[in-house]
C-alpha positions, 0 to 999 in steps of 0.5 A, a space after each residue: 499609552 494609547 490603546 488602539 480601537 480597530 473597526 466594527 468590519 475589520 473585526 469581524 473581517 477577520 473572523 469571519 477569515 479564521 472562520 472560513 480558513 479553519 473550516 478548509 483546513 478541517 475539511 483537507 485533513 478529512 477529506 486527506 485521511 479518506 483520500 489514504 485509507 481510498 488508495 490502501 483499499 486498493 493497494 491490498 486489493 491490487 495486492 491480491 489479485 496478483 496473488 491469486 491469479 499468481 497463486 492459479 498460474 503455479 498450481 501446477 509446477 508447484 505439483 509437479 515440482 517443476 521448477 523451471 515453470 517457477 522460475 520463467 513465473 519469477 524472473 516475470 513476474 519480477 521484472 516489474 518495479 512494482 514488485 520487489 521481490 518474491 520467494 515459492 516457498 515448499 511445505 517445509 519451508 523452503 524456498 523453491 525459486 526466488 529472486 527479489 529482496 526478500 525481507 530477513 526474516 520469513 514469519 510463515 502461518 503454523 496452518 493454513 
């Protein structure tokens, strides 16, 4: 059997290509991870803002037991495709007004 000898320039070029590709893959992994973290942070921030505005809008209707206003608020909010389901609950954890897809099991904290 004859042994094949590659020129030194080819060996150097291959090692540089491997080094560059490895570095680019590591950098791509870091960028993807950071982008995922940023998108998750923005998603939670958007949800928090939306929930706070909704709570402010529904406070008076909830305290006066005005279900018509709550129904209108639920209907208007459920028009957005990003919102899959919305429900207002009473202090007894019973639904007052709802629309859309809701979780099968509702987990409520013992104390707020």
